[in-house]
N, C-alpha and C positions, 0 to 999 in steps of 0.2 A: 711865622706861618706862611708857607708858600704853597699855593694851589696851582695846578696847570692853568695857563692863561684862559683856555676855553671854558674852564669850570669855575672861573671867578664869580660869575653871576649866581651859580648854584650855591657856592659857599656864602656869598653875601646874603642871599635869600635865607639860607639855613641859620646864619647868625641872627638875622632879624626875627625869625620864627622862635628861636631859642630865647632871645631877649623878651619877647612877648609872653612866652610860656613860663618863664621863671617867676615864682612868687617873690614878694619883697623879702629881702634878707638873704636871698640865694644868688650865687654867681657860678660861672664856670670858668675854668682855666683851659684854654685850648692847648693841648699837648702836642698834637701833630696833625697836619693835613697833607695827604700825599695821594699819589696814584699807585694802585697795586692791583695786579691781575686785571687791568683794563677798566677799573672803576675807582671812584673816589673813596678814600678812607679818611675819617674824621674822628680823632680821639680827643676826649676831654675828661676833666676831673670836676666833679660837682662839689661846691663848697656851700655850707650853710649850717643852720642849727643842728644840734645832735638829736634829731627826730628821725629814727630809723624808718618808721612807716612812711613819713612824708618823703624821705630820701628815695625810697623804693618807688613811690608814685611818680616823683619828678623824673627819676632816671628812666622809668618806663616811657614817659611822655617824650623825653629828649631822645631816647633810643629810637622811637618811632619816627621822629623828625629826621634823625641822622640816616636811618634806613631809607626813607623816602628820597633824601638827597643823593645817597649812593645809587639808588635805583635810577634816578634821573640822569646821573652821570654816565650810566651804561648806554644811554641813547643820545649822548651829546658828545660831539667832537672835543677832545681835550685840547686841541690846538686852536680852533677858531670859534667854538661854541655853537656850531651849526647842529641842528637835529640830525640824527642818523635813523633812517627808516629801518634798516636791518643791521643791527650791530653785529660785528664780528671782529673782536680785537685782533689786531695785526701784530706780528712779532716786531719788536722794536730793538733798540740797541741792547746788547748783552742778553738777548732772549726775553726781555720784559714784554708784557702784553700792553698794547696801547689802543685806545679807542679813538679812531679818526674817521672823518667823513671821506667820501670818495675824492672830493676836490683836493683835500690835504694829502691824501695818499698819492694821488697822481702827481701833485706838485713835488713831493719828496722823491718819487720815482724818476721824474723828469730830470732832476738835478743829481741823481745818483746818490742821494743822501739816505742815511738810515733813519728810521723813526726815532724820535727822542725817547 
């Protein structure tokens, strides 16, 4: 599981919230953590007893936590973790969208580097 450096705190917070939200006997397997379209993406698989109603309830709770983390990433520089007042994902390498603060954008521009 590799998250952009600036979003490590967001992912750590999310994992803690998920751990607190899971009932006894339930676990998750993190399948992928990545940046996509300028925000965090967190994919997981829920494991637990064969109780469909409980599974739907837990998935809804976890999906809300994941959405909140993804929303938070949209206003957090993925390079340094600084808050961004007015997010506007910049074009990065290979046309990918990246969410960076003005300081990181300027630092990359000064060195003639493309956004990661």
